[in-house]
VOGU-3710 file (C-alpha; in Angstrom, 3 decimals, decimal comma):
1> xxxxxxxxxx> 2,179/-36,323/65,471  5,667/-36,130/64,034  6,277/-32,802/65,730  5,135/-33,973/69,154  7,241/-37,114/68,905  10,269/-35,047/67,936  9,841/-32,775/70,923  9,414/-35,702/73,248  12,494/-37,571/72,019  15,886/-36,027/72,859
11> xxxxxxxxxx> 18,485/-36,004/70,102  20,797/-39,019/70,142  23,763/-36,732/70,821  22,303/-35,735/74,180  23,300/-37,515/77,386  21,321/-35,295/79,767  20,379/-31,652/80,171  22,110/-29,400/82,638  20,093/-27,599/85,287  21,900/-24,307/84,710
21> xxxxxxxxxx> 21,840/-23,714/80,933  22,775/-20,067/81,428  26,020/-20,976/83,159  26,754/-23,672/80,580  26,308/-21,190/77,754  28,462/-18,623/79,562  31,300/-21,139/79,908  31,069/-22,169/76,240  30,807/-18,590/74,972  33,676/-17,423/77,214
31> xxxxxxxxxx> 35,910/-20,056/75,672  35,047/-18,931/72,155  35,628/-15,301/73,112  39,035/-16,136/74,601  40,079/-18,056/71,481  38,767/-15,562/68,931  39,943/-12,340/70,566  43,460/-13,729/70,928  43,838/-13,231/67,173  43,463/-9,454/67,565
41> xxxxxxxxxx> 44,349/-8,718/71,200  48,040/-9,087/70,379  47,927/-6,650/67,434  47,953/-3,539/69,612  50,897/-4,862/71,637  53,118/-5,733/68,653  55,353/-2,609/68,808  56,033/-3,252/72,496  56,727/-6,940/71,842  59,110/-6,024/69,031
51> xxxxxxxxxx> 61,077/-3,680/71,251  61,188/-6,043/74,244  62,144/-9,255/72,424  64,190/-7,732/69,563  62,010/-8,924/66,685  62,781/-7,752/63,178  59,796/-6,285/61,333  59,480/-9,360/59,111  59,741/-11,836/61,967  57,203/-9,855/64,007
61> xxxxxxxxxx> 54,419/-10,913/61,622  54,866/-14,491/62,807  53,596/-13,512/66,258  50,196/-13,453/64,532  50,824/-16,155/61,943  52,124/-18,772/64,387  48,726/-18,647/66,107  46,383/-18,463/63,127  48,167/-21,149/61,114  48,183/-23,801/63,848
71> xxxxxxxxxx> 44,682/-22,786/64,895  43,186/-23,040/61,417  45,258/-26,050/60,407  44,311/-28,262/63,367  40,627/-27,380/63,745  39,540/-30,418/61,744  41,464/-32,714/64,075  39,983/-30,949/67,102  36,442/-31,501/65,872  37,105/-35,173/65,193
81> xxxxxxxxxx> 38,731/-35,650/68,607  35,577/-34,357/70,291  33,418/-36,872/68,433  35,644/-39,820/69,345  36,807/-38,984/72,884  33,861/-36,951/74,166  33,352/-33,257/73,521  33,453/-32,009/77,102  36,606/-33,971/77,861  38,403/-32,652/74,771
91> xxxxxxxxxx> 37,027/-29,158/75,408  38,630/-29,025/78,865  41,970/-30,306/77,550  41,985/-27,625/74,834  41,222/-24,862/77,326  44,028/-25,981/79,662  46,541/-26,190/76,795  45,530/-22,692/75,718  45,890/-21,301/79,255  49,298/-22,956/79,740
101> xxxxxxxxxx> 50,543/-21,618/76,388  49,324/-18,144/77,361  51,349/-18,339/80,560  54,427/-19,329/78,557  53,865/-16,408/76,192  53,532/-13,951/79,042  56,887/-14,935/80,541  58,704/-15,277/77,172  62,309/-14,044/77,263  63,135/-14,230/73,559
111> xxxxxxxxxx> 61,473/-14,358/70,146  61,697/-18,136/69,652  60,108/-18,722/73,060  57,181/-16,447/72,235  56,602/-17,965/68,781  56,548/-21,468/70,267  54,000/-20,309/72,854  51,847/-18,724/70,136  51,886/-21,941/68,112  50,879/-23,917/71,221
121> xxxxxxxxxx> 48,056/-21,415/71,810  46,837/-22,233/68,323  46,867/-25,943/69,164  44,791/-25,347/72,296  42,371/-23,129/70,404  41,980/-25,713/67,658  41,057/-28,353/70,237  38,659/-26,161/72,249  36,876/-24,121/69,584  35,107/-26,794/67,484
131> xxxxxxxxxx> 34,099/-28,773/70,565  32,699/-25,580/72,134  30,373/-25,067/69,184  29,375/-28,753/69,069  28,615/-28,714/72,826  25,723/-26,348/72,136  24,027/-29,173/70,223  24,671/-31,464/73,190  23,377/-29,100/75,881  20,478/-27,220/74,270
141> xxxxxxxxxx> 17,224/-28,563/72,827  16,533/-28,309/69,093  14,466/-25,234/68,226  14,265/-21,771/69,842  16,464/-22,734/72,817  19,316/-23,896/70,604  18,821/-20,967/68,202  19,171/-18,500/71,078  22,302/-20,290/72,257  23,768/-20,132/68,756
151> xxxxxxxxxx> 22,861/-16,436/68,713  24,896/-15,743/71,850  27,764/-17,902/70,613  27,782/-16,182/67,206  27,601/-12,703/68,696  30,620/-13,476/70,862  32,503/-14,943/67,895  31,656/-11,994/65,693  32,519/-9,334/68,249  35,606/-11,101/69,612
161> xxxxxxxxxx> 37,963/-9,433/67,159  36,862/-5,916/68,063  36,834/-6,700/71,786  40,372/-8,018/71,427  41,584/-4,740/69,945  39,990/-2,770/72,796  41,237/-5,087/75,527  44,699/-5,186/73,976  44,843/-1,395/74,066  43,801/-1,291/77,703
171> xxxxxxxxxx> 46,219/-3,941/78,890  49,146/-2,568/76,894  48,514/1,022/78,007  47,755/0,358/81,652  49,899/-2,698/82,456  52,282/-4,372/80,004  52,234/-6,257/76,713  52,706/-9,453/78,734  49,179/-9,096/80,115  47,616/-9,736/76,711
181> xxxxxxxxxx> 48,771/-13,304/77,405  48,401/-13,440/81,204  44,721/-12,441/81,005  43,862/-15,841/79,497  45,284/-17,851/82,411  42,642/-17,210/85,122  39,850/-17,355/82,540  41,051/-20,724/81,264  41,370/-22,172/84,763  37,851/-20,980/85,690
191> xxxxxxxxxx> 36,389/-22,539/82,522  38,148/-25,857/83,181  36,742/-25,955/86,725  33,167/-25,004/85,765  32,821/-27,175/82,656  32,444/-30,549/84,477  29,803/-29,040/86,777  27,495/-27,414/84,219  28,222/-28,864/80,763  26,895/-32,274/79,734
201> xxxxxxxxxx> 29,213/-34,792/78,121  28,370/-36,050/74,644  28,171/-39,664/73,633  31,509/-41,090/72,521  31,653/-42,559/69,038  34,383/-45,215/68,804  36,689/-44,705/65,873  40,182/-43,938/64,679  42,023/-40,698/64,102  42,726/-39,944/60,467
211> xxxxxxxxxx> 46,301/-38,817/61,083  47,204/-38,827/57,386  44,312/-36,515/56,657  45,148/-34,254/59,599  48,818/-33,967/58,617  48,226/-33,341/54,900  45,428/-30,832/55,540  47,387/-28,899/58,158  50,669/-28,884/56,252  48,914/-27,990/52,997
221> xxxxxxxxxx> 47,102/-25,006/54,487  50,230/-23,811/56,287  52,189/-24,004/53,032  49,487/-22,158/51,115  49,233/-19,336/53,648  53,022/-19,119/53,904  53,232/-18,739/50,122  50,895/-15,750/50,140  52,628/-14,154/53,124  56,046/-14,527/51,517
231> xxxxxxxxxx> 54,753/-13,079/48,244  54,133/-9,712/49,914  57,902/-9,323/50,504  59,568/-11,410/47,783  57,137/-11,378/44,856  55,447/-14,101/42,827  58,606/-15,320/41,050  60,569/-16,061/44,220  61,732/-19,692/44,254  60,671/-20,318/47,845
241> xxxxxxxxxx> 57,246/-18,784/47,172  56,684/-21,009/44,141  57,877/-24,042/46,091  55,420/-23,261/48,898  52,508/-23,020/46,470  53,560/-26,230/44,690  53,860/-28,087/47,973  50,443/-26,798/49,041  48,836/-28,132/45,850  50,439/-31,556/46,328
251> xxxxxxxxxx> 49,519/-31,814/50,007  45,923/-30,637/49,587  45,434/-32,999/46,639  46,804/-35,820/48,808  44,379/-34,777/51,556  41,372/-35,022/49,227  42,544/-38,387/47,874  43,069/-39,716/51,396  39,640/-38,542/52,565  37,996/-40,382/49,678
261> xxxxxxxxxx> 39,717/-43,636/50,649  39,843/-43,393/54,448  37,521/-45,654/56,418  36,897/-42,901/58,982  37,995/-39,623/57,362  38,700/-36,566/59,476  36,521/-34,610/57,035  33,609/-36,595/55,638  33,534/-35,173/52,118  29,926/-36,208/51,690
271> xxxxxxxxxx> 29,065/-33,256/53,947  29,915/-31,044/50,957  27,365/-32,767/48,742  24,632/-30,751/50,390  24,343/-27,546/48,365  23,346/-25,371/51,287  26,091/-26,645/53,580  28,861/-26,260/50,997  27,507/-22,805/50,202  27,644/-21,907/53,907
281> xxxxxxxxxx> 31,290/-22,964/54,051  32,093/-20,857/50,993  30,228/-17,915/52,489  32,178/-18,118/55,746  35,449/-18,325/53,813  34,682/-15,096/51,929  33,270/-13,195/54,910  36,271/-14,106/57,077  38,650/-12,996/54,327  36,919/-9,620/54,361
291> xxxxxxxxxx> 36,544/-9,406/58,145  40,192/-10,027/59,047  41,307/-7,460/56,485  38,911/-4,781/57,705  40,174/-5,092/61,273  43,812/-5,097/60,230  43,790/-2,139/57,860  41,306/0,049/59,734  43,362/-0,406/62,911  46,441/0,620/60,938
301> xxxxxxxxxx> 44,672/3,667/59,481  43,267/5,059/62,736  46,641/4,798/64,493  49,051/5,805/61,734  46,935/8,387/59,874  44,374/9,653/62,381  46,895/9,466/65,224  44,724/7,463/67,646  46,413/5,948/70,688  46,107/2,154/71,118
311> xxxxxxxxxx> 43,367/2,633/73,696  41,440/5,130/71,584  41,788/2,849/68,563  40,248/0,057/70,616  37,271/2,206/71,537  36,840/3,095/67,880  35,865/-0,523/67,260  33,148/-0,671/69,937  30,318/0,306/67,545  31,019/-2,709/65,342
321> xxxxxxxxxx> 30,808/-4,973/68,403  27,450/-3,525/69,426  26,109/-3,812/65,880  27,242/-7,429/65,563  25,804/-8,522/68,918  22,447/-6,799/68,434  21,959/-8,115/64,913  23,016/-11,664/65,818  20,424/-11,766/68,602  17,714/-10,475/66,265
331> xxxxxxxxxx> 18,647/-13,062/63,641  18,595/-15,887/66,204  15,137/-14,950/67,491  13,625/-14,843/64,004  15,119/-17,920/62,333  11,957/-20,007/62,701  9,781/-17,159/61,464  11,745/-16,140/58,369  14,416/-18,775/57,887  18,107/-18,233/57,105
341> xxxxxxxxxx> 17,868/-16,960/53,526  16,694/-13,349/54,151  19,365/-12,826/56,815  22,131/-14,308/54,674  21,273/-12,136/51,687  20,793/-8,989/53,751  24,011/-9,587/55,680  26,132/-10,199/52,592  24,749/-7,074/50,901  25,549/-4,990/53,995
351> xxxxxxxxxx> 29,098/-6,361/54,069  29,506/-5,550/50,377  28,149/-2,026/50,923  30,507/-1,506/53,867  33,580/-2,546/51,901  32,480/-0,406/48,935  32,189/2,586/51,249  35,603/1,810/52,737  37,203/2,008/49,269  36,508/5,759/49,342
361> xxxxxxxxxx> 39,215/6,135/51,991  41,813/8,860/51,404  44,211/11,055/53,334  41,376/13,392/54,402  39,044/10,665/55,688  37,831/11,235/59,249  36,597/8,694/61,759  32,981/9,814/61,416  31,576/9,068/58,951  34,474/7,731/56,852
371> xxxxxxxxxx> 35,471/4,919/59,233  32,436/4,598/61,513  29,968/4,238/58,637  31,629/1,316/56,825  32,421/-0,566/60,037  28,822/-0,252/61,260  27,540/-1,702/57,986  30,070/-4,470/58,317  28,984/-5,196/61,896  25,306/-5,386/60,963
381> xxxxxxxxxx> 26,212/-7,658/58,068  28,320/-10,038/60,164  25,621/-10,270/62,826  23,052/-11,195/60,180  25,247/-13,889/58,648  26,746/-15,813/61,575  23,639/-17,425/63,108  21,962/-18,688/59,908  25,332/-19,909/58,610  25,919/-22,047/61,702
391> xxxxxxxxxx> 22,361/-23,392/61,638  22,658/-24,235/57,946  25,883/-26,150/58,547  24,561/-28,275/61,449  21,138/-28,849/59,897  20,438/-32,529/59,137  23,922/-33,652/60,168  24,200/-37,048/61,853  25,071/-36,699/65,569  28,449/-38,414/65,222
401> xxxxxxxxxx> 29,473/-35,933/62,486  28,480/-32,713/64,242  32,047/-32,122/65,400  33,395/-32,616/61,895  30,789/-30,263/60,390  31,435/-27,491/62,900  35,180/-28,095/62,694  35,015/-27,465/58,951  33,107/-24,228/59,579  35,740/-22,997/62,020
411> xxxxxxxxxx> 38,467/-24,067/59,618  36,976/-22,150/56,709  36,755/-19,072/58,934  40,387/-19,226/60,077  41,806/-20,278/56,715  39,659/-17,704/54,931  40,883/-15,002/57,289  44,528/-16,016/56,920  44,381/-16,364/53,148  42,318/-13,215/52,677
421> xxxxxxxxxx> 44,597/-11,086/54,799  47,670/-12,537/53,119  46,277/-11,719/49,678  45,254/-8,210/50,681  48,615/-7,603/52,362  50,256/-8,612/49,080  48,103/-6,100/47,207  48,838/-3,486/49,867  52,596/-4,120/49,696  52,760/-3,842/45,905
431> xxxxxxxxxx> 50,613/-0,713/45,785  52,440/1,012/48,649  55,861/0,312/47,123  54,777/1,830/43,818  53,270/4,825/45,571  56,383/5,224/47,731  58,523/5,762/44,632  56,252/8,596/43,521  56,135/10,164/46,975  59,945/10,000/47,298
441> xxxxxxxxxx> 60,236/11,951/44,043  57,775/14,585/45,276  59,542/14,859/48,624  63,042/15,247/47,172  61,835/18,002/44,843  60,657/20,069/47,809  63,055/18,933/50,561  65,823/21,056/51,995  69,376/19,631/51,812  69,172/18,699/55,485
451> xxxxxxxxxx> 65,840/16,894/54,993  67,240/15,020/51,992  70,285/13,888/53,983  68,076/12,711/56,836  65,898/10,720/54,417  68,951/9,031/52,883  70,169/8,106/56,365  66,869/6,685/57,665  64,991/5,733/54,490  61,784/6,983/56,115
461> xxxxxxxxxx> 59,466/9,500/54,476  58,100/12,207/56,762  54,369/12,857/57,079  52,275/13,552/55,065  54,218/11,666/52,362  54,317/8,437/54,406  50,605/8,759/55,111  49,907/9,020/51,399  51,789/5,780/50,845  49,890/4,020/53,609
471> xxxxxxxxxx> 46,473/5,235/52,498  47,070/4,345/48,858  48,025/0,789/49,873  44,928/0,457/52,066  42,741/1,791/49,254  44,027/-0,850/46,827  43,641/-3,576/49,460  40,001/-2,630/50,029  39,403/-2,797/46,292  40,566/-6,402/46,399
481> xxxxxxxxxx> 38,374/-6,924/49,452  35,385/-6,051/47,275  36,003/-9,271/45,353  35,600/-11,397/48,498  32,508/-9,463/49,578  30,946/-9,789/46,119  31,580/-13,559/46,126  29,831/-13,802/49,499  26,790/-11,975/48,097  26,664/-14,242/45,045
491> xxxxxxxxxx> 26,752/-17,351/47,244  23,870/-16,189/49,431  21,735/-15,180/46,444  22,330/-18,035/44,029  23,906/-21,009/45,853  22,158/-21,298/49,217  18,505/-22,214/48,640  17,377/-23,116/52,158  13,807/-22,086/53,029  12,006/-21,590/56,372
501> xxxxxxxxxx> 10,180/-24,895/55,910  13,425/-26,820/55,435  15,833/-25,254/57,937  17,074/-26,019/60,344  15,798/-29,502/61,213  17,612/-31,738/63,644  18,269/-35,453/63,491  15,559/-36,286/66,014  12,903/-34,406/64,066  13,957/-36,058/60,815
511> xxxxxx> 13,817/-39,527/62,403  10,437/-38,823/63,910  9,027/-37,716/60,578  10,379/-40,892/58,988  8,702/-43,036/61,658  5,408/-41,251/61,120
//
């Protein structure tokens, strides 16, 4: 009786059901793809951007950081805005802000202009992304229909990074670096026009914005990430680095204190009391830290060591996209049958195995199997993890807190990726500098007088000495990546205890069971 009543009663978060769920899902998934791939699509174009807008090497890194920091830092506010103002309404605003910022980036005439556009892109992404995920709960019925929708959404999110590298290579090679920004404009406009026609609006929950929480959380995470990024160039004893870390501790502590006192906190901390949900957040943090690093360093290796062109490097990542999509669909179809636990454990073990294989990288490593093998394992692992993680997070969450719960999941992914990459870049920088000193000694022992003079003038080691430096740094970074992957495996095995009989169950089912 409880089951039949649950199926007959729509969730409270639902206003109505669209007549074209396929189009609705396409619009939602396209938004997530646009937001996620923008993290990596720019990577391939960075040398061209540097040359065109006269970036220094250090400042060039902020083309990436300006996006990821504002994106990750404001996701919590974006999720809360959707709950209060209506998810579809906020979703459309976020998409339009993102498209406008992309247009500004494409026509940028100097470095400051581009960095401002990238930061505004992050704002738009932070508004659109959490509401996109929450809109699935609004537009798709609890059970297999919603699981399939989450499967498509997760596959797009998981493969977005690799697709971005491929698309960035195509656009940069065939058109111009400016098109890695222009491509978002027509997509964003199309999404904004289709959303009111095919996506249902959620119920609005009157409330107040926790601006203190939003400011302290955003500023604290920005300061923390900045501290790690600066460490890679200036070391751990640098005064500015230490100040950034100290400020981050103060701000994040203030955030937690504020959330405990706030009448309507931006992040309801009681969501973390659930063991499975907090474990899912920790898992996403660790997996994202590993994922961002894999993309960054493997892209560097195939271009600098294997000599791949940007376009060929993009195609090298296609297998990981296929593996992620296929596995995510399989996981979504079998959640009711087996539950999240087997997929989470299997996925985390595959990720760990992939990173362990990647640590065998050396100067003689070839694409197949040395790069293809680890990335395939990583793709299968990510596909297995994404769907059950999302379902675990939204399981048994009150309708008015769905945006906050999914916002926290997106935040842990972006912050985990930013922090993880920053930490691994620090390890890479230290290891490569130490290796460079050894390789300089070897080179000068064998160099001709003319080669020695050229080195002193440019400061650049010729191949294969420079390749040795690069590979040694990547090797050490992957060793650190093993720590994140191992933590993810531990969380899935010993922290998350969800079983098929207990996950995932929606609010309507829980209420129906209580009535029975």
